[in-house]
Backbone atoms as SQL, in Angstrom:
CREATE TABLE atoms (id INTEGER PRIMARY KEY, chain TEXT, resi INTEGER, resn TEXT, atom TEXT, x REAL, y REAL, z REAL);
INSERT INTO atoms VALUES
  (1, 'A', 1, 'MET', 'N', 45.199, -146.259, 103.892),
  (2, 'A', 1, 'MET', 'CA', 44.362, -147.092, 104.520),
  (3, 'A', 1, 'MET', 'C', 44.637, -146.822, 106.070),
  (4, 'A', 2, 'ASN', 'N', 43.427, -146.941, 106.721),
  (5, 'A', 2, 'ASN', 'CA', 43.677, -146.854, 108.168),
  (6, 'A', 2, 'ASN', 'C', 43.505, -148.247, 108.761),
  (7, 'A', 3, 'CYS', 'N', 44.036, -148.433, 110.061),
  (8, 'A', 3, 'CYS', 'CA', 44.012, -149.521, 110.670),
  (9, 'A', 3, 'CYS', 'C', 42.608, -149.928, 111.051),
  (10, 'A', 4, 'PRO', 'N', 41.884, -151.153, 110.904),
  (11, 'A', 4, 'PRO', 'CA', 40.478, -151.233, 111.266),
  (12, 'A', 4, 'PRO', 'C', 40.477, -151.366, 112.978),
  (13, 'A', 5, 'TYR', 'N', 41.420, -151.476, 113.634),
  (14, 'A', 5, 'TYR', 'CA', 41.517, -151.714, 115.178),
  (15, 'A', 5, 'TYR', 'C', 41.776, -150.368, 115.812),
  (16, 'A', 6, 'CYS', 'N', 42.790, -149.767, 115.439),
  (17, 'A', 6, 'CYS', 'CA', 43.226, -148.569, 116.146),
  (18, 'A', 6, 'CYS', 'C', 43.031, -147.149, 115.478),
  (19, 'A', 7, 'GLY', 'N', 42.760, -147.354, 113.954),
  (20, 'A', 7, 'GLY', 'CA', 42.483, -146.163, 113.126),
  (21, 'A', 7, 'GLY', 'C', 43.838, -145.445, 112.821),
  (22, 'A', 8, 'SER', 'N', 44.905, -145.888, 112.983),
  (23, 'A', 8, 'SER', 'CA', 46.156, -145.478, 112.604),
  (24, 'A', 8, 'SER', 'C', 46.444, -145.358, 110.896),
  (25, 'A', 9, 'GLU', 'N', 46.850, -144.403, 110.591),
  (26, 'A', 9, 'GLU', 'CA', 47.413, -144.472, 109.068),
  (27, 'A', 9, 'GLU', 'C', 48.356, -145.606, 108.818),
  (28, 'A', 10, 'THR', 'N', 48.095, -146.512, 107.750),
  (29, 'A', 10, 'THR', 'CA', 48.947, -147.508, 107.545),
  (30, 'A', 10, 'THR', 'C', 49.253, -147.665, 105.934),
  (31, 'A', 11, 'ASN', 'N', 50.210, -148.309, 105.751),
  (32, 'A', 11, 'ASN', 'CA', 50.603, -148.444, 104.230),
  (33, 'A', 11, 'ASN', 'C', 49.673, -149.384, 103.659),
  (34, 'A', 12, 'GLU', 'N', 49.267, -148.995, 102.358),
  (35, 'A', 12, 'GLU', 'CA', 48.434, -149.969, 101.771),
  (36, 'A', 12, 'GLU', 'C', 48.923, -151.484, 101.759),
  (37, 'A', 13, 'ASP', 'N', 50.187, -151.662, 101.506),
  (38, 'A', 13, 'ASP', 'CA', 50.812, -153.062, 101.500),
  (39, 'A', 13, 'ASP', 'C', 51.046, -153.656, 102.956),
  (40, 'A', 14, 'ALA', 'N', 50.860, -152.953, 103.872),
  (41, 'A', 14, 'ALA', 'CA', 51.297, -153.406, 105.256),
  (42, 'A', 14, 'ALA', 'C', 50.651, -154.565, 105.572),
  (43, 'A', 15, 'LEU', 'N', 51.217, -155.706, 106.249),
  (44, 'A', 15, 'LEU', 'CA', 50.501, -156.845, 106.870),
  (45, 'A', 15, 'LEU', 'C', 50.297, -156.840, 108.190),
  (46, 'A', 16, 'VAL', 'N', 50.812, -155.675, 108.979),
  (47, 'A', 16, 'VAL', 'CA', 50.865, -155.639, 110.308),
  (48, 'A', 16, 'VAL', 'C', 50.748, -154.028, 110.524),
  (49, 'A', 17, 'CYS', 'N', 49.915, -153.617, 111.342),
  (50, 'A', 17, 'CYS', 'CA', 49.860, -152.193, 111.892),
  (51, 'A', 17, 'CYS', 'C', 50.949, -151.760, 112.669),
  (52, 'A', 18, 'ALA', 'N', 51.638, -150.719, 112.232),
  (53, 'A', 18, 'ALA', 'CA', 52.887, -150.360, 113.030),
  (54, 'A', 18, 'ALA', 'C', 52.532, -149.874, 114.349),
  (55, 'A', 19, 'ALA', 'N', 51.412, -149.120, 114.432),
  (56, 'A', 19, 'ALA', 'CA', 50.928, -148.690, 115.694),
  (57, 'A', 19, 'ALA', 'C', 50.624, -149.450, 116.900),
  (58, 'A', 20, 'CYS', 'N', 49.558, -150.744, 116.558),
  (59, 'A', 20, 'CYS', 'CA', 49.113, -151.616, 117.380),
  (60, 'A', 20, 'CYS', 'C', 49.425, -153.082, 117.199),
  (61, 'A', 21, 'SER', 'N', 50.150, -153.237, 116.140),
  (62, 'A', 21, 'SER', 'CA', 50.847, -154.484, 115.880),
  (63, 'A', 21, 'SER', 'C', 50.065, -155.630, 115.488),
  (64, 'A', 22, 'ARG', 'N', 48.682, -155.282, 115.081),
  (65, 'A', 22, 'ARG', 'CA', 47.627, -156.212, 114.875),
  (66, 'A', 22, 'ARG', 'C', 47.840, -156.730, 113.201),
  (67, 'A', 23, 'ASP', 'N', 47.283, -157.851, 113.073),
  (68, 'A', 23, 'ASP', 'CA', 47.394, -158.342, 111.453),
  (69, 'A', 23, 'ASP', 'C', 46.228, -157.621, 110.896),
  (70, 'A', 24, 'ILE', 'N', 46.576, -156.831, 109.744),
  (71, 'A', 24, 'ILE', 'CA', 45.611, -156.181, 109.014),
  (72, 'A', 24, 'ILE', 'C', 45.499, -156.705, 107.561),
  (73, 'A', 25, 'ALA', 'N', 46.203, -157.700, 107.287),
  (74, 'A', 25, 'ALA', 'CA', 46.211, -158.082, 105.966),
  (75, 'A', 25, 'ALA', 'C', 44.823, -158.735, 105.588),
  (76, 'A', 26, 'VAL', 'N', 44.400, -158.257, 104.384),
  (77, 'A', 26, 'VAL', 'CA', 43.035, -158.783, 103.876),
  (78, 'A', 26, 'VAL', 'C', 43.433, -159.471, 102.555),
  (79, 'A', 27, 'PRO', 'N', 42.956, -160.612, 102.477),
  (80, 'A', 27, 'PRO', 'CA', 42.954, -161.197, 101.037),
  (81, 'A', 27, 'PRO', 'C', 42.270, -160.460, 99.996),
  (82, 'A', 28, 'SER', 'N', 42.799, -160.462, 98.763),
  (83, 'A', 28, 'SER', 'CA', 42.287, -159.631, 97.746),
  (84, 'A', 28, 'SER', 'C', 40.915, -160.212, 97.182),
  (85, 'A', 29, 'THR', 'N', 40.781, -161.450, 97.482),
  (86, 'A', 29, 'THR', 'CA', 39.307, -162.053, 97.183),
  (87, 'A', 29, 'THR', 'C', 38.262, -161.385, 98.291),
  (88, 'A', 30, 'LEU', 'N', 38.518, -161.313, 99.477),
  (89, 'A', 30, 'LEU', 'CA', 37.764, -160.615, 100.294),
  (90, 'A', 30, 'LEU', 'C', 37.362, -159.212, 99.926),
  (91, 'A', 31, 'ILE', 'N', 38.363, -158.375, 99.466),
  (92, 'A', 31, 'ILE', 'CA', 38.376, -157.079, 99.101),
  (93, 'A', 31, 'ILE', 'C', 37.445, -156.952, 97.830),
  (94, 'A', 32, 'ALA', 'N', 37.577, -157.986, 96.847),
  (95, 'A', 32, 'ALA', 'CA', 36.817, -157.975, 95.974),
  (96, 'A', 32, 'ALA', 'C', 35.315, -158.271, 96.220),
  (97, 'A', 33, 'GLU', 'N', 35.048, -159.222, 97.076),
  (98, 'A', 33, 'GLU', 'CA', 33.760, -159.621, 97.519),
  (99, 'A', 33, 'GLU', 'C', 32.984, -158.347, 98.148),
  (100, 'A', 34, 'ARG', 'N', 33.789, -157.719, 99.136),
  (101, 'A', 34, 'ARG', 'CA', 33.270, -156.730, 99.785),
  (102, 'A', 34, 'ARG', 'C', 32.807, -155.575, 98.660),
  (103, 'A', 35, 'ASP', 'N', 33.683, -155.326, 97.841),
  (104, 'A', 35, 'ASP', 'CA', 33.399, -154.181, 96.712),
  (105, 'A', 35, 'ASP', 'C', 32.155, -154.648, 95.859),
  (106, 'A', 36, 'GLU', 'N', 31.992, -155.940, 95.628),
  (107, 'A', 36, 'GLU', 'CA', 30.750, -156.345, 94.922),
  (108, 'A', 36, 'GLU', 'C', 29.465, -156.127, 95.810),
  (109, 'A', 37, 'LEU', 'N', 29.667, -156.493, 97.040),
  (110, 'A', 37, 'LEU', 'CA', 28.306, -156.221, 98.099),
  (111, 'A', 37, 'LEU', 'C', 27.987, -154.906, 98.082),
  (112, 'A', 38, 'LEU', 'N', 29.180, -154.143, 98.276),
  (113, 'A', 38, 'LEU', 'CA', 29.007, -152.648, 98.350),
  (114, 'A', 38, 'LEU', 'C', 28.182, -152.074, 97.114),
  (115, 'A', 39, 'ARG', 'N', 28.570, -152.719, 95.828),
  (116, 'A', 39, 'ARG', 'CA', 27.834, -152.180, 94.904),
  (117, 'A', 39, 'ARG', 'C', 26.327, -152.530, 94.819),
  (118, 'A', 40, 'LYS', 'N', 26.226, -153.967, 95.167),
  (119, 'A', 40, 'LYS', 'CA', 24.735, -154.327, 95.189),
  (120, 'A', 40, 'LYS', 'C', 23.879, -153.553, 96.363),
  (121, 'A', 41, 'ARG', 'N', 24.540, -153.481, 97.367),
  (122, 'A', 41, 'ARG', 'CA', 23.831, -152.548, 98.479),
  (123, 'A', 41, 'ARG', 'C', 23.308, -151.098, 97.795),
  (124, 'A', 42, 'GLU', 'N', 24.192, -150.510, 97.216),
  (125, 'A', 42, 'GLU', 'CA', 23.940, -149.309, 96.531),
  (126, 'A', 42, 'GLU', 'C', 22.815, -149.307, 95.500),
  (127, 'A', 43, 'ALA', 'N', 22.748, -150.486, 94.653),
  (128, 'A', 43, 'ALA', 'CA', 21.751, -150.649, 93.773),
  (129, 'A', 43, 'ALA', 'C', 20.516, -150.887, 94.303),
  (130, 'A', 44, 'LEU', 'N', 20.330, -151.705, 95.356),
  (131, 'A', 44, 'LEU', 'CA', 19.281, -151.897, 96.320),
  (132, 'A', 44, 'LEU', 'C', 18.623, -150.707, 96.970),
  (133, 'A', 45, 'ARG', 'N', 19.566, -149.967, 97.255),
  (134, 'A', 45, 'ARG', 'CA', 19.197, -148.678, 97.970),
  (135, 'A', 45, 'ARG', 'C', 18.564, -147.707, 97.101),
  (136, 'A', 46, 'ASP', 'N', 19.125, -147.523, 95.779),
  (137, 'A', 46, 'ASP', 'CA', 18.540, -146.916, 94.756),
  (138, 'A', 46, 'ASP', 'C', 16.898, -147.419, 94.333),
  (139, 'A', 47, 'GLU', 'N', 16.951, -148.775, 94.339),
  (140, 'A', 47, 'GLU', 'CA', 15.702, -149.212, 93.839),
  (141, 'A', 47, 'GLU', 'C', 14.801, -149.057, 95.060),
  (142, 'A', 48, 'LEU', 'N', 15.030, -148.984, 96.297),
  (143, 'A', 48, 'LEU', 'CA', 14.189, -148.762, 97.413),
  (144, 'A', 48, 'LEU', 'C', 13.772, -147.187, 97.254),
  (145, 'A', 49, 'LYS', 'N', 14.550, -146.467, 96.918),
  (146, 'A', 49, 'LYS', 'CA', 14.276, -144.923, 96.702),
  (147, 'A', 49, 'LYS', 'C', 13.190, -144.765, 95.670),
  (148, 'A', 50, 'ARG', 'N', 13.539, -145.498, 94.605),
  (149, 'A', 50, 'ARG', 'CA', 12.522, -145.463, 93.692),
  (150, 'A', 50, 'ARG', 'C', 11.169, -146.010, 94.027),
  (151, 'A', 51, 'ARG', 'N', 11.215, -147.036, 94.495),
  (152, 'A', 51, 'ARG', 'CA', 9.868, -147.797, 95.182),
  (153, 'A', 51, 'ARG', 'C', 9.126, -146.851, 95.981),
  (154, 'A', 52, 'ARG', 'N', 9.911, -146.239, 96.758),
  (155, 'A', 52, 'ARG', 'CA', 9.303, -145.243, 97.946),
  (156, 'A', 52, 'ARG', 'C', 8.719, -144.159, 97.202),
  (157, 'A', 53, 'SER', 'N', 9.182, -143.634, 96.248),
  (158, 'A', 53, 'SER', 'CA', 8.793, -142.530, 95.301),
  (159, 'A', 53, 'SER', 'C', 7.499, -142.930, 94.793),
  (160, 'A', 54, 'ASP', 'N', 7.381, -144.078, 94.201),
  (161, 'A', 54, 'ASP', 'CA', 6.261, -144.744, 93.490),
  (162, 'A', 54, 'ASP', 'C', 5.103, -144.712, 94.361),
  (163, 'A', 55, 'ILE', 'N', 5.282, -145.198, 95.679),
  (164, 'A', 55, 'ILE', 'CA', 4.407, -145.558, 96.645),
  (165, 'A', 55, 'ILE', 'C', 3.866, -144.238, 97.348),
  (166, 'A', 56, 'GLU', 'N', 4.595, -143.056, 97.132),
  (167, 'A', 56, 'GLU', 'CA', 4.248, -141.859, 97.599),
  (168, 'A', 56, 'GLU', 'C', 3.392, -141.023, 96.448),
  (169, 'A', 57, 'THR', 'N', 3.822, -141.284, 95.462),
  (170, 'A', 57, 'THR', 'CA', 3.060, -140.877, 94.128),
  (171, 'A', 57, 'THR', 'C', 1.449, -141.513, 94.300),
  (172, 'A', 58, 'ILE', 'N', 1.555, -142.740, 94.437),
  (173, 'A', 58, 'ILE', 'CA', 0.146, -143.569, 94.469),
  (174, 'A', 58, 'ILE', 'C', -0.700, -143.019, 95.650),
  (175, 'A', 59, 'ILE', 'N', 0.017, -142.783, 96.783),
  (176, 'A', 59, 'ILE', 'CA', -0.777, -142.305, 97.819),
  (177, 'A', 59, 'ILE', 'C', -1.232, -140.807, 97.624),
  (178, 'A', 60, 'ARG', 'N', -0.531, -140.006, 97.081),
  (179, 'A', 60, 'ARG', 'CA', -0.908, -138.663, 96.835),
  (180, 'A', 60, 'ARG', 'C', -2.104, -138.611, 95.632),
  (181, 'A', 61, 'ARG', 'N', -1.955, -139.463, 94.718),
  (182, 'A', 61, 'ARG', 'CA', -3.042, -139.389, 93.782),
  (183, 'A', 61, 'ARG', 'C', -4.424, -139.931, 94.205),
  (184, 'A', 62, 'ARG', 'N', -4.346, -140.950, 95.118),
  (185, 'A', 62, 'ARG', 'CA', -5.593, -141.328, 95.937),
  (186, 'A', 62, 'ARG', 'C', -5.938, -140.352, 96.852),
  (187, 'A', 63, 'LYS', 'N', -5.490, -139.452, 97.570),
  (188, 'A', 63, 'LYS', 'CA', -5.883, -138.618, 98.377),
  (189, 'A', 63, 'LYS', 'C', -6.489, -137.397, 97.609),
  (190, 'A', 64, 'SER', 'N', -5.819, -137.141, 96.448),
  (191, 'A', 64, 'SER', 'CA', -6.397, -136.114, 95.592),
  (192, 'A', 64, 'SER', 'C', -7.916, -136.387, 94.884),
  (193, 'A', 65, 'ARG', 'N', -8.111, -137.648, 95.074),
  (194, 'A', 65, 'ARG', 'CA', -9.446, -138.105, 94.093),
  (195, 'A', 65, 'ARG', 'C', -10.715, -137.391, 95.116);
């Protein structure tokens, strides 16, 4: 894991960054929430790509008429 403040490599279990001495502990509930939000974001991005493709297909069909 890298420190979110200085970017130094840190131990996964570290509570404080050894390089910049900032608090880097993140509660596991926040990590789980972040992971769930990232999954949802990916699902929405995939859905958006499918819908854009559908719209492009419709536009191409209308132009070819």
